[in-house]
N, C-alpha and C positions, 0 to 999 in steps of 0.2 A: 600780405603777410600771413594769410591763413586764418584758421579759426582759433579762438582762444580755448584753453582747456576748460572742461566742464566745471571744475571747482571754482575757477575765476568768474565764470558767467553766473553761477549761483550767488556768489558773494556780491557781484555787481548788481544782481536783481534785488537782493536784500537791501543794499545801500540805496537803491533807487526807490524803495518803498513798495515795490511790487510784492504781492504775496505769491508764494509757491503753492501749487495745489498738490496735496498729498492724500494719503489714505488715513481716515480717522479710525480711532479705536473701535467705534461702533460699527463701521463698515467692515472692519476686519473680523469682528465677532460674528456678524451676520453671515459672512462668507464661510467661516469655519463651522458655524452651525448647520448651514446647508450641506456642506461637505460631509459632516458627521451623519446627518440623516440619510444622505445618499449611500454612504458606506454601510450603514446599518441595513439598508434595503438590499444592497447588492451582495453582501457577504454570505447570506444563506443560500443564494443561488449558486455561488462557486464553492462554498465551503460545505461541510457536512458529509461529503462523500469520502471515499477512500482514495488516498493519493496513489499515483502510479508506483511510487517507491514502496509504499506500504503493501500493495498487492504483490509486487515483485518479491519483496522480502518474505511474505507469507508463503509464496510459491517456492522460494528457495529453501525455506525451513521444512516444508513437507518433503521436498526432494532429498534434503539432507537426512531426514528421518528414514526415508525409504532406503537410501544408500547405507545408512547405519545398520538397518535390519538385514540387508543383504550380506554385509560383511560379518555381522554376528552369526548368521546362518552358516557362512563359509568357515568361520573360525571355530565355532562350537560343534559343527557337524549335526546341528539340530534345526528343525523348522523354526522360523521366526516370523511373527506377524506384526504388522503395523495396524493397530486398531484405530479407526476413524469414527468419531462421533459427529455426524453432520449437523445435528441440531445444536449441540453445545459448542461446535467449532473447535474441537480439540482432537489431538491424536497422541498415541502412545506407542512406543516401540516395546515389544514384549521383552521382559527381563531388563529393561532400562529403568523403569520405575518413575521416570519423570513424565508429567503430562504437559504437553505443549498446547498453549491456547493461542488461537488466531483471532484477529480483529473481528468484532461482532458484525460489522457491515459487509463482510465478505461472505458470499454464498458458496457453499461446497456441494459438489456432486461426486459420487463414487460409482465407478463401473468396475465390477470385479466378478469373480466366479460366484454363482448362486449359492454354493456351499459355504462361502465365507461371508454371507450376509446374515447378521444376527436378526435384524429387522430392517424396516425401510429407512431408519435413521442411523444405524450402526452397522459397520462392516469392516472388513479387513483385506489387506493384500498380504499374501503369504509368500515367503522365500524359502526355498529348499536348500539342503546341505550342499548341493552341487552348484549353487549360485543362481539356478533358474527360479522361476516364479510362476504363480498362477496367472500372472498378467493383470493388467488393469489400467485405469486412468482416474486421476483425481483432477476435477475441473474447479478452478477458483474464478469467481466472477464478481465484479463490482461495477455496476452500471453497464457501460458498453465494453469495458475492458475485460479480457478473459485470458487465462493461462491454463494450459493442460500439462499435467505431470504424467507422462506415460511410463509404464513398466512393461518391458518386453517379456513375454512368457518364457521364451526359450533361454535367453541369456541373463535375465534379471536386470538388464541395463535400464537405468532411470534417466529420462530425458525431459527437459522442459521445452514445451512448444508454445509459441505465441498464438 
């Protein structure tokens, strides 16, 4: 006739006076405590860094600022600079007024013309009225992940490279 449903076998076991073995509240609390301790030890290993999305977002933000500066230079027929503060992890497009702040755990490097370096921590990428640029590269790094934002000196084209 086959096997009986599980619910009927449990009821039958209770009627026969046999005890069913289960998990006590104390055992459950001990297991949860061990899991909490393990999670507290493992989280700092995986957490604390910059997520890939956060790094990619910061890269896109810098690229957007550079593209804005290029279009400003074309529209106003005046040179426009993007000033980068590597230590403060901020950048500002000339005549825009807003200061854009990047996450603190991201490391920035700037490669640009010597004449556009204020000091070793502050520099600029310049765009000319014809859309060209002095060229350069902004490198954003977090751990092993790295993105480059390249500016072509001839065309002023801004590109994100992995």
